[in-house]
Every structure is written in structure tokens, then in C-alpha cells.
N, C-alpha and C positions, 0 to 999 in steps of 0.2 A: 253749188248753184242747184243741184236736183232739190234741196231742201226749199229753196226759195220757189222753185218751179212747183212743188207739191203743196206748199201752203197756198200759193195763190190760186192754184186750181181749185182747192179746197174751199177757199173763201168766195171764190166767183160762184161754185156750185152751190155754196149754203146760201149766198145771196139771190142767185137765181130761183131757188126753190121759195126763198120768202117772198120775193117779188111776185113770182106766179102765182102764189097764194095770195097774197095780197090783192093782186089784179083781179082774180078770180071771187074772192068775197067782198072785197072793199071798194075796188072801182067800177066792178061790173054795173051796179046802179046808177053810177055818176057819169060814165062815158058811153059814147055811141060804140057800135059793134065794131066800125072801121077803127075808131081808135084804140079799142080794144085789142084787136087784131095787129095793130101797130105795136103795141105794148109787148103783145106777145112774143112778136118778132123779135124784139130787144132781149126777152128773157131766153128766147130759144139759142140765139147767136151767143150770149153770154154763156150759157151751158155748154154749148159746142166749143166754146174755147176753153171753158173750165176742164172738159175732157181732154182737150188738146195738150194743156199745160199738165196735166196728170200723167198723160201718155208720155211727153217728152221728158218729164223726170224721171221716168223709170226707162228711158230708151239708152242702152249702152252704146250704140253705135255713134251717137251724135255727139260732137265736140263739146266742151265747156264753152267755145266761144260761139258757135252756132246755137246752144241752148240758150246763152245770155241775149244774143241777137233777137231770136224767137220771144222770149220771155218779155222784152221790154216793146218788141211789135205788137206783141198780143195784148199785154196789159194796156198800153195805149190805145190800142184798136179797139178794145171792149169799152173802155171809158169813153172814148169819143163816140163809137157807133152807138152801143146799148145805151150809155148816158145821154146822149142827145135824144134817142128815141123816147126813152122814159119822159123827158122833158118835154117834148113836142107832143107826146100822146096826151099828157095830161095839162098840156096849156090851158083847156077851158077852165080848170080848177083854180087857177091861180090869177093873181092880178098882174103878174109879170109876164110880159110876151116873149115866150122862149122859142119863138120862130127866128130870132137872129142865131140860133144854134144848129138850124138847118144844113148849112154848109159844111158842119162838123162831121155829120154822119157819114157821107162817103169818103171823107180822110180817114175816119175809122175802119171802114171796110177795106180799103187800099191797105192800112196797116196790117189787118189780119189776113188779108190776101198775101201779103208780102212775107209775113213769118211763114206761111206754107211754102212759098217759094222758096224761101233761104233753106228750109228743110229739104225740099226737092232737089236743090242744088247739092247739098251736102250729101244726099243720097247717092246721086249720079256720080260723085267722086269716090265712092268706096269700091274697093277693089273688088273683082270677081273672085269667087272660089272656084 
């Protein structure tokens, strides 16, 4: 499980840097300031969750079950949240109307929050020393 967490965290981090650079250099002339800020929000949360997965992969006190649950919640959360934000922010650049993906964004946010809650609950069950 740790390998899967570390690989996913690394991939999300790499993609966040690539997408952030692409937005700063390629999309900036094409998008409004508001849409650029929206796109950057997707990049930030993707990077936060990349770091979360890397942290979780190196965390010895979390059980494999907790890590597995957090992995899936985080991966799908990032795909739904950041993915839908990328599509919505770049909507004017395409002929397809991505606004149908708008309701997916809060679902992704809830999945990411749920991963943190699962980790918090597992920490609360640790025995005091």
C-alpha cells in the first residue's frame, strides 16, 4: 500500500507542477483573471493532496485499511474536484460545455475531506503512551 500511496502522491505532484506551469505560461493569455484563479485553485488542492498521500505513505501508525480508504477517497476526490475545476476554468476554450461537471466539484471536495476525517478517527483510536 505504501508504494501505491507514494506513486500516486508523486504523480499528482508532478501533474500539479506541469498544470501550474501550463496555466501560467499557456493559459494566462487565453483566460480571464477569475478563470486563472479557479484553475490555480485546482492545482493547489491537487498539490495539497499529493503531499497528503506522500505523508500517508510514510506514516507508520496508520493501518493498511486506513491507508487504503484514504488512498481511494483522495484519488477520487482529486479527480472529481481538481479535474472538474480544470474543465470548468477552461470551458471557454472548447466547443464542449463542461458546466455539466459543476456538481462534481463539491463531491470531490467531500471525498478529500472524508479522507482526512478517516485519518483523524484512526489517530483518535491510538493508545496513549
